[in-house]
NUMI-748489 format. One line per 3 residues: number of its first residue (from 1); for each residue x, y, z of N, C-alpha, C. Coordinates in steps of 0.001 Angstrom, whole numbers, always signed. Atoms other than C-alpha are relative to their C-alpha. Layout:
REM residues N
NUM> X:Y:Z:X:Y:Z:X:Y:Z; ...
REM end
This chain:
REM residues 302
1> -1284:-445:+589:-53283:-59837:-34899:+822:+653:+1087; -839:-534:-1097:-50398:-59129:-32478:+556:+1366:-346; -536:-1365:+186:-49108:-55568:-31935:+1493:-20:-214
4> -1447:-127:+265:-45711:-54517:-33191:+682:+530:+1250; -659:-482:-1226:-43411:-54257:-30104:+801:+1252:-202; -807:-1194:+243:-41426:-51494:-31774:-844:+1242:-234
7> +838:-1170:+230:-44460:-49284:-32334:-93:+841:+1242; +36:-937:-1132:-44669:-46206:-30121:-1433:+391:+267; +1373:-291:-345:-48143:-46313:-28728:-86:+1018:+1102
10> +171:-1016:-1047:-49605:-43894:-26201:+492:-438:+1356; -443:+500:-1322:-48615:-46122:-23278:+1364:-658:-76; -1305:+633:+151:-45201:-47106:-24553:+985:+527:+1031
13> -1002:-365:-1016:-42208:-47010:-22217:+1216:+670:-611; -1112:-675:+667:-39985:-45099:-24653:+394:+1273:+721; -463:-1226:-668:-38007:-41959:-23611:-955:+1146:-205
16> +861:-1170:+85:-40055:-38876:-22818:+719:+1126:-718; -598:-1142:+702:-39531:-35579:-24622:+971:+761:+892; -898:-696:-933:-37949:-34023:-21476:+1329:-711:+109
19> -1248:+768:-91:-35430:-36851:-21212:+818:+147:-1276; -710:-156:+1269:-34617:-36569:-24882:+652:+1369:-99; -555:-1352:+28:-34105:-32785:-24507:+1218:+114:+892
22> -1128:-42:-935:-31862:-33255:-21480:+1210:-698:-583; -1120:+735:+597:-29799:-35811:-23370:+674:+818:-1087; -566:-814:+1069:-29376:-33466:-26298:+728:+1217:+555
25> -569:-1227:-548:-28579:-30419:-24061:+1251:-236:+844; -1177:+268:-820:-25799:-32176:-22129:+1253:+536:-686; -1166:-614:+662:-22626:-30121:-22798:+1119:-1002:-209
28> -1150:+844:+285:-19624:-31719:-24328:+1195:+433:+838; -1215:-314:-746:-16174:-31789:-22776:+635:+1288:-495; -565:-1227:+553:-15012:-29045:-25122:-781:+1226:+456
31> +823:-1123:-453:-17942:-26844:-24134:+256:+315:+1461; -313:-214:-1417:-17216:-27363:-20438:+1368:+662:+158; -1327:-602:-62:-13569:-26521:-21034:-52:+1473:-394
34> +130:-1387:+437:-14514:-23358:-22902:-667:+863:+1058; +676:-748:-1060:-16867:-22331:-20103:+951:+283:+1160; -964:-196:-1080:-14150:-22840:-17489:+1031:+1058:-365
37> -960:-1005:+432:-11715:-20787:-19541:-617:+1393:+29; +672:-1305:-19:-14284:-18007:-19875:-115:+543:+1411; +98:-441:-1389:-14807:-17895:-16111:+1369:+404:+554
40> -1335:-316:-505:-11046:-17725:-15617:+610:+1252:-594; -590:-1171:+650:-10423:-14811:-17971:-97:+1239:+884; +180:-1202:-814:-11819:-12166:-15613:+973:+43:+1172
43> -1023:-47:-1058:-9687:-13175:-12601:+1406:+215:-529; -1337:-203:+546:-6636:-13331:-14834:+201:+1442:-445; -118:-1382:+462:-7374:-9867:-16205:-11:+995:+1150
46> +170:-951:-1104:-8332:-8197:-12912:+412:-612:+1337; -375:+724:-1219:-6638:-10490:-10410:+557:+881:+1096; -597:-879:-1014:-4666:-7756:-8686:-1075:+762:+771
49> +1067:-756:-662:-7879:-5853:-7961:-818:-886:+928; +675:+918:-908:-9497:-8953:-6452:+785:-136:+1304; -838:+75:-1205:-6560:-9270:-4066:-95:+1309:+780
52> +154:-1302:-656:-6806:-5539:-3338:-1310:+61:+767; +1303:+2:-676:-10486:-5962:-2521:+50:-822:+1281; -121:+821:-1209:-9659:-8760:-94:+771:+726:+1085
55> -815:-688:-993:-6951:-6713:+1615:-783:+1145:+645; +781:-1120:-533:-9266:-3708:+1990:-1120:-510:+897; +1064:+564:-836:-12124:-5864:+3302:+558:-536:+1314
58> -622:+518:-1221:-9738:-7488:+5783:+320:+1121:+982; -292:-1125:-875:-8919:-4034:+7129:-1191:+371:+881; +1162:-303:-818:-12476:-3838:+8446:+122:-599:+1394
61> -188:+605:-1313:-11353:-6094:+11286:+667:+959:+976; -617:-1014:-858:-9272:-3199:+12599:-305:+1384:-560; +405:-1257:+617:-11224:-409:+10920:+59:+1190:+936
64> -34:-1110:-954:-11534:+1676:+14083:+1431:+459:+259; -1405:-374:-158:-7770:+1565:+14470:+443:+910:-1134; -355:-822:+1154:-7411:+2979:+10972:-598:+1391:+128
67> +679:-1290:-116:-9967:+5715:+11603:+632:+851:+1095; -587:-744:-1117:-8542:+6711:+14978:+1416:+439:-337; -1361:-367:+381:-5004:+6633:+13612:+34:+1114:-1017
70> +19:-1013:+1056:-5912:+8681:+10557:-429:+1361:+518; +520:-1267:-501:-7742:+11328:+12594:+685:+449:+1289; -556:-368:-1304:-6177:+11191:+16033:+1467:+340:-28
73> -1451:-230:+30:-2483:+11041:+15150:+361:+1422:-400; -363:-1383:+348:-2351:+14395:+13335:-382:+1002:+1075; +404:-915:-1067:-4256:+16081:+16153:+1026:-10:+1125
76> -954:+117:-1098:-1854:+14763:+18789:+1327:+655:-370; -1281:-563:+417:+1273:+15657:+16811:-64:+1518:-150; +82:-1438:+248:+70:+19085:+15774:-257:+788:+1276
79> +185:-674:-1286:-1132:+19978:+19255:+1303:+18:+784; -1258:+84:-737:+2130:+18775:+20739:+1062:+921:-564; -1032:-826:+626:+4280:+20614:+18208:-458:+1445:-159
82> +487:-1351:+241:+2063:+23580:+17419:-210:+805:+1261; +261:-715:-1243:+1122:+24427:+20985:+1037:-298:+1074; -990:+381:-1002:+3928:+22717:+22847:+1407:+410:-373
85> -1393:-258:+364:+7366:+22579:+21260:+160:+1340:-717; -112:-1266:+735:+6703:+25515:+18907:-96:+1203:+928; +109:-1112:-950:+5795:+27671:+21910:+1341:+291:+669
88> -1316:-192:-606:+9332:+27144:+23259:+1025:+506:-1012; -929:-435:+1039:+10956:+27927:+19921:-533:+1304:-571; +503:-1306:+422:+10367:+31642:+19482:+483:+363:-1398
91> -571:-388:+1290:+12669:+32048:+16512:-523:-903:-1098; +420:+831:+1130:+11313:+30880:+13164:+1189:-755:-586; -1033:+852:+593:+13241:+28289:+11172:+354:+536:-1375
94> -473:-406:+1321:+15374:+29375:+8227:+399:-1255:-765; -210:+1224:+775:+15278:+26624:+5615:+256:+353:-1449; -343:-270:+1393:+17126:+27152:+2354:-251:+1427:-424
97> +238:-1401:+333:+16705:+30907:+2536:-1426:+446:+233; +1397:-328:-309:+12989:+30740:+3427:-203:-118:+1497; +249:+4:-1444:+11931:+31635:+6966:-1473:-304:+248
100> +1374:+430:-278:+8832:+29843:+8288:-131:-320:+1486; +252:+436:-1368:+7205:+29056:+11625:+368:-1465:+161; -474:+1359:-243:+8332:+25856:+13270:-1035:-1044:-405
103> +1025:+984:+329:+5000:+24051:+12836:-138:-159:-1514; +15:+82:+1462:+5092:+24887:+9110:+1180:-836:-494; -1200:+745:+383:+8607:+23442:+8913:-189:-1507:+203
106> +111:+1426:-299:+7725:+20094:+10547:-1221:-645:-640; +1247:+568:+517:+4277:+19665:+8960:+218:-973:-1164; -188:+965:+1094:+5464:+18067:+5674:+659:-1294:+465
109> -668:+1201:-504:+7738:+15680:+7560:-980:-897:+751; +990:+794:-729:+4857:+14586:+9795:-960:-681:-962; +877:+606:+1005:+2664:+13977:+6754:+672:-1215:-627
112> -721:+1132:+591:+5333:+11766:+5173:+149:-1139:+1004; -157:+1023:-1033:+5880:+9945:+8462:-1287:-777:+203; +1289:+665:-206:+2158:+9174:+8740:-205:-1132:-993
115> +195:+1049:+995:+2028:+7237:+5479:+1079:-1077:+102; -1059:+994:-200:+5369:+5549:+6162:-349:-910:+1167; +434:+826:-1138:+3970:+4365:+9501:-1066:-1000:-435
118> +1002:+917:+544:+991:+2883:+7657:+674:-1117:-783; -718:+1002:+786:+3364:+1124:+5274:+713:-1003:+891; -702:+910:-911:+5345:-312:+8184:-956:-993:+647
121> +989:+935:-529:+2107:-1924:+9422:-507:-955:-1082; +668:+794:+1025:+523:-3119:+6167:+942:-930:-755; -925:+820:+767:+3678:-4560:+4610:+806:-962:+871
124> -735:+909:-886:+4836:-6595:+7608:-872:-1179:+422; +779:+1108:-542:+2409:-8726:+9620:-1063:-529:-966; +942:+568:+971:-331:-8984:+6939:+677:-877:-1052
127> -730:+837:+962:+2285:-10342:+4503:+396:-1316:+653; -355:+1217:-726:+3497:-12794:+7125:-1220:-893:+178; +1228:+779:-164:-103:-13863:+7744:-381:-702:-1295
130> +364:+596:+1278:-670:-14492:+4055:+830:-1216:-354; -871:+1124:+301:+2277:-16861:+3862:+0:-1078:+1092; -243:+948:-1081:+2396:-18497:+7291:-1202:-238:+908
133> +1012:+192:-1034:-378:-17881:+9789:-1364:-341:-572; +1293:+271:+623:-3518:-17729:+7656:+131:-623:-1379; -364:+662:+1260:-1893:-18830:+4375:-1005:+264:-1125
136> +977:-271:+1052:-4507:-17127:+2229:+653:+295:-1344; -681:-182:+1280:-1891:-16314:-413:+1:-1299:-811; +12:+1283:+693:-1775:-20023:-1236:-1391:-298:-555
139> +1350:+142:+529:-5550:-20043:-1612:-201:+837:-1244; +65:-833:+1200:-5309:-17126:-4027:+716:-662:-1166; -841:+556:+1052:-2590:-18882:-5959:-581:-1284:-589
142> +641:+1214:+510:-4671:-22079:-6286:-1123:+313:-977; +1035:-420:+930:-7228:-20081:-8264:+653:+501:-1286; -549:-540:+1248:-6786:-18277:-11566:+959:+1169:+224
145> -891:-1121:-287:-4782:-15546:-9807:+1450:-448:-58; -1422:+325:+83:-1049:-15460:-10464:+748:+596:+1184; -818:-496:-1114:+1706:-14857:-7938:+323:+1488:-128
148> -227:-1450:+122:+2635:-11420:-9368:-1251:+817:+293; +1235:-717:-300:-1024:-10383:-9165:-234:+90:+1498; +156:-19:-1460:-1057:-11307:-5489:+914:+1064:+595
151> -930:-1017:-496:+2017:-9166:-4857:-498:+1404:-320; +518:-1319:+387:+523:-6248:-6780:-1226:+367:+829; +1194:-277:-790:-2762:-6581:-4893:+314:+432:+1411
154> -422:-406:-1342:-1000:-6345:-1545:+468:+1454:-6; -492:-1376:+114:+724:-3148:-2681:-1164:+973:-170; +1139:-881:+244:-2520:-1634:-3951:-892:+117:+1239
157> +807:-53:-1217:-4372:-2561:-763:+593:+931:+1037; -663:-904:-945:-1807:-815:+1414:-62:+1440:-503; +83:-1352:+568:-1856:+2156:-973:-1355:+631:+288
160> +1340:-524:-275:-5604:+2507:-456:-70:+587:+1407; +5:-532:-1367:-5085:+2939:+3279:+866:+1251:+107; -863:-1174:-43:-2225:+5383:+2726:-689:+1225:-591
163> +742:-1119:+583:-4493:+7527:+545:-918:+620:+1043; +917:-501:-1032:-7036:+7805:+3369:+766:+763:+1071; -773:-635:-1066:-4406:+8621:+5988:+647:+1289:-492
166> -654:-1194:+523:-2508:+11075:+3778:-974:+1148:-214; +996:-1048:+228:-5661:+12965:+2786:-516:+574:+1313; +492:-473:-1303:-6938:+13138:+6388:+1041:+866:+701
169> -1066:-764:-639:-3578:+14343:+7660:+139:+1373:-648; -145:-1280:+701:-3374:+17037:+4993:-1116:+962:+390; +1123:-858:-407:-6830:+18352:+5938:+288:+650:+1346
172> -317:-569:-1304:-5693:+18792:+9525:+1134:+1012:-78; -1074:-979:+177:-2520:+20543:+8403:-551:+1319:-516; +627:-1221:+509:-4654:+23010:+6479:-770:+699:+1115
175> +771:-592:-1091:-6934:+23542:+9495:+905:+670:+1026; -954:-588:-944:-3886:+24247:+11663:+850:+1085:-653; -712:-1040:+745:-2660:+26740:+9046:+1493:-309:-126
178> -1384:+434:+163:+500:+24716:+8538:+392:-147:-1464; -276:+69:+1436:+262:+24875:+4715:-126:+1401:-578; +81:-1374:+524:+1144:+28397:+3525:-413:+67:-1469
181> +304:-8:+1428:+763:+27433:-172:-949:-1148:-347; +931:+1101:+288:-2398:+25313:-459:-222:-249:-1485; +203:+191:+1440:-2533:+25865:-4227:+937:-1069:-556
184> -893:+1099:+385:+438:+23486:-4529:+179:-1013:+1127; -205:+876:-1151:+384:+21952:-1060:-675:-1346:-134; +724:+1270:+140:-2146:+19257:-2059:+852:-1071:-681
187> -886:+981:+649:+599:+17631:-4128:+736:-831:+1044; -704:+732:-1055:+2189:+16610:-832:-718:-1293:+373; +714:+1254:-263:-544:+13964:-451:+579:-1114:-862
190> -546:+1016:+908:+785:+12118:-3494:+1469:-290:+312; -1389:+230:-398:+4364:+12620:-2361:+44:-923:+1208; +23:+847:-1193:+3462:+11042:+981:-307:-1452:-358
193> +303:+1372:+430:+1976:+8003:-794:+1241:-638:-623; -1235:+514:+586:+5173:+7628:-2824:+1023:-305:+1084; -917:+251:-1117:+7166:+7906:+413:-345:-1304:+705
196> +414:+1239:-644:+5103:+5145:+1999:+359:-1220:-818; -350:+1126:+861:+5649:+2884:-996:+1510:-218:-38; -1458:+120:+62:+9381:+3636:-1148:+559:-655:+1254
199> -428:+661:-1229:+9712:+2540:+2465:-634:-1376:+149; +746:+1211:-298:+7043:-169:+2553:+248:-1160:-936; -163:+1112:+945:+7612:-2189:-620:+1297:-772:+264
202> -1168:+795:-410:+11214:-3098:+359:-253:-823:+1256; +345:+770:-1201:+9847:-4135:+3765:-884:-1185:-374; +854:+1098:+458:+7217:-6224:+1966:+835:-1131:-598
205> -876:+1024:+564:+9928:-8021:-1:+720:-762:+1110; -662:+658:-1135:+11761:-8723:+3255:-979:-892:+755; +997:+783:-724:+8566:-9897:+4977:-356:-1278:-754
208> +312:+1179:+785:+7862:-12276:+2104:+1073:-1067:+61; -1093:+974:-77:+11229:-13936:+2613:+148:-635:+1373; -135:+506:-1371:+10788:-14570:+6338:-813:-1277:+171
211> +686:+1267:-249:+9908:-18149:+7264:-632:-43:+1388; +491:+21:-1379:+9432:-17623:+11033:+145:+1387:+607; -31:-1290:-690:+8612:-14570:+13130:+818:-129:+1280
214> -884:+11:-1165:+11474:-14082:+15573:+299:+1419:+468; -169:-1376:-431:+10973:-10404:+16288:+658:+896:-1022; -668:-816:+1019:+12361:-9164:+12978:-705:+1330:-224
217> +740:-1237:+268:+9596:-6606:+12530:+182:+1014:+1125; -278:-914:-1110:+10214:-5159:+15984:+1357:+672:-185; -1321:-571:+266:+13857:-4663:+15001:-69:+1031:-1115
220> +184:-974:+1073:+12755:-2909:+11815:-534:+1312:+570; +572:-1197:-597:+10685:-494:+13884:+1032:+766:+826; -921:-651:-939:+13430:+205:+16418:+1279:+498:-656
223> -1318:-328:+532:+16542:+293:+14263:-16:+505:-1443; +109:-593:+1343:+15236:+1439:+10861:-994:+1152:+16; +1021:-1040:+37:+11996:+3359:+11276:+302:+1147:+957
226> -226:-1058:-986:+12835:+5261:+14471:+1230:+847:-317; -1135:-849:+388:+16380:+6377:+13459:-300:+850:-1235; +369:-774:+1186:+14973:+7426:+10081:-893:+1171:+385
229> +911:-1046:-443:+12227:+9412:+11820:+744:+1116:+719; -705:-984:-815:+14677:+11159:+14146:+1106:+731:-765; -1201:-558:+625:+17608:+11794:+11779:-165:+245:-1496
232> +231:-299:+1415:+16000:+12680:+8431:-460:+1427:-210; +397:-1389:+132:+15584:+16397:+8964:-1456:+234:+341; +1414:-106:-362:+12165:+15886:+10522:-262:+1213:+876
235> +235:-1046:-996:+12474:+18306:+13435:+981:+1165:-110; -992:-1055:+193:+15472:+20378:+12298:+686:-252:-1336; -644:+195:+1309:+17371:+20943:+9053:+1069:-1085:+57
238> -942:+1115:+36:+19475:+17974:+8027:+1442:+479:+116; -1372:-515:-23:+22567:+20173:+7720:+551:+145:+1405; -464:-147:-1382:+22733:+20465:+11523:+490:-1315:+595
241> -299:+1317:-572:+23397:+16716:+11980:+1436:-467:-221; -1384:+421:+208:+27014:+16601:+10821:+74:-1300:-772; -190:+1254:+721:+28095:+13097:+9815:-1250:-878:+0
244> +1246:+764:-14:+24646:+11741:+10705:-906:+333:-1188; +794:-330:+1182:+23353:+13388:+7533:-152:-1181:-951; +60:+1144:+907:+24078:+10129:+5745:-1281:-799:+211
247> +1265:+700:-262:+21002:+8634:+7444:-1115:+627:-817; +1009:-679:+797:+18871:+11278:+5789:+171:-247:-1485; -236:+162:+1432:+20506:+10863:+2405:-539:-1330:-525
250> +444:+1317:+465:+19559:+7164:+2226:-1435:-310:+407; +1354:+286:-477:+16141:+7458:+3862:-1043:+606:-936; +1069:-572:+838:+12984:+7883:+1755:-730:+1160:+686
253> +693:-1068:-716:+11585:+10131:+4501:+607:+1359:-318; -634:-1290:+270:+14152:+12896:+3900:-288:+468:-1422; +253:-377:+1391:+13739:+12840:+122:-1444:+464:-180
256> +1404:-391:+119:+9942:+12980:+438:-284:+1301:+740; +209:-1225:-778:+10081:+15685:+3121:+502:+1221:-748; -516:-1114:+784:+12238:+17900:+925:-970:+388:-1118
259> +999:-290:+1027:+9693:+17584:-1870:-1258:+610:+624; +1166:-545:-684:+6882:+18237:+610:+186:+1447:+405; -272:-1394:-368:+8520:+21421:+1844:+45:+900:-1230
262> -2:-769:+1239:+8966:+22530:-1731:-1423:+419:-390; +1351:-305:+474:+5242:+22314:-2502:-872:+672:+1056; +867:-583:-1035:+3855:+23411:+884:+375:+1428:+353
265> -359:-1387:-310:+5885:+26558:+1564:+1089:+561:-901; -904:-570:+989:+8163:+27019:-1424:+1454:-38:+364; -1420:+126:-293:+11483:+25819:-83:+786:-59:-1308
268> -763:+10:+1255:+14070:+26584:-2805:+677:-1354:-214; -605:+1282:+343:+15251:+23446:-4578:+353:+19:-1475; -426:+35:+1397:+17232:+22975:-7772:-726:-1115:-747
271> +635:+1036:+807:+15774:+20985:-10646:+747:-1318:+108; -792:+1214:-141:+18637:+18531:-10250:-408:-767:+1249; +353:+671:-1246:+17768:+17802:-6616:-1448:-485:-9
274> +1383:+483:+127:+14057:+17576:-7393:-14:-1333:-744; -96:+1250:+743:+14918:+14933:-9962:+600:-1122:+819; -626:+1015:-851:+17175:+13131:-7497:-1001:-543:+1010
277> +985:+440:-998:+14443:+13040:-4843:-1044:-930:-622; +1052:+795:+632:+11799:+11729:-7237:+534:-1338:-495; -566:+1231:+534:+14051:+9194:-8942:+372:-974:+1108
280> -369:+877:-1105:+15282:+7850:-5605:-1229:-721:+541; +1226:+607:-541:+11747:+7268:-4320:-598:-1000:-994; +551:+899:+1016:+10578:+5738:-7610:+868:-1241:-149
283> -905:+1137:+156:+13662:+3528:-7886:-167:-989:+1152; +232:+884:-1138:+13146:+2158:-4377:-1298:-781:-166; +1304:+649:+129:+9491:+1421:-5088:-1:-1044:-1108
286> +45:+904:+1147:+9900:-143:-8525:+966:-1169:+179; -967:+1071:-201:+13050:-2095:-7699:-463:-1006:+1035; +493:+899:-1046:+11557:-3510:-4507:-1228:-769:-466
289> +1183:+694:+516:+8310:-4358:-6341:+403:-1199:-850; -492:+1124:+800:+10226:-6516:-8840:+575:-1091:+898; -557:+982:-923:+12083:-8195:-5984:-1111:-732:+750
292> +1118:+618:-708:+8837:-8799:-4070:-732:-993:-898; +652:+918:+941:+7272:-10353:-7176:+770:-1307:-104; -807:+1217:+111:+10150:-12798:-7500:-103:-843:+1255
295> +118:+736:-1261:+9921:-13725:-3828:-1370:-663:+103; +1342:+583:-37:+6148:-14278:-4081:-91:-1197:-947; +46:+1103:+963:+6544:-16430:-7211:+750:-1203:+527
298> -811:+1106:-488:+9295:-18542:-5675:-651:-676:+1209; +548:+592:-1219:+7572:-19014:-2332:-1339:-684:-247; +1295:+618:+262:+4099:-19754:-3695:+115:-1219:-889
301> -200:+1189:+836:+5562:-22372:-6047:+394:-1214:+819; -411:+1124:-841:+6674:-24502:-3104:-1172:-924:+298
REM end
């Protein structure tokens, strides 16, 4: 009697249980789509922080520069001003009715300048590199990250460095006894970060619009940063500059320095002017951030 060819004997060549399980476990197209969407939710929710992490990790390439700048710059400035220039200026400085030593007068301005200098570095060439030289912004944009998240991440990454520099500088100011009111003086760290953003975010928007490097950033340093540093009441009261006071009025450095002097040694300031200083710095930062976002979206869509 012949065997039934359809019977499943012990030596039959039918599918094994493992093959049958694999066939059943194969995901459908809808399941694969759902899995891909799930993996994309986290970058979409925390995309700005991923970009921030990249920017901070990239800073390790010049980490020693950051450390030396954060620690060495305040020492050089304070030694030069505290033991050098201040030694030639015997008379204390009268500022708004408050008389303080010269090093106390310039200390808040130097703190604000330190973070603004960081902003002038982080919001120029790294932005240019992201669009042109290394083009990693386009790699970010090809993932689940959006163009606004990339812009926000760049801002947050630069802010992280400004926090380190501002805090280190403030510690040295305290050690040099340049902060008469430490109970409120620590607020100057946050003012310095706002100053850096108010100067740096507009520069970031400009850097994002540049197609080719033709020395534009060098011109920014020479004809924007340096005049602002010299003519914003940094080394002497702004009222002594005559018609050049207009440079201070439009510069974020002067507005931040006035707030810094208020919290470090109690320089008298009206509530109206305090509001003007804060609103000016915030308006520059927020307005430039919206402009930078639009530039990033437009350029990354090309």
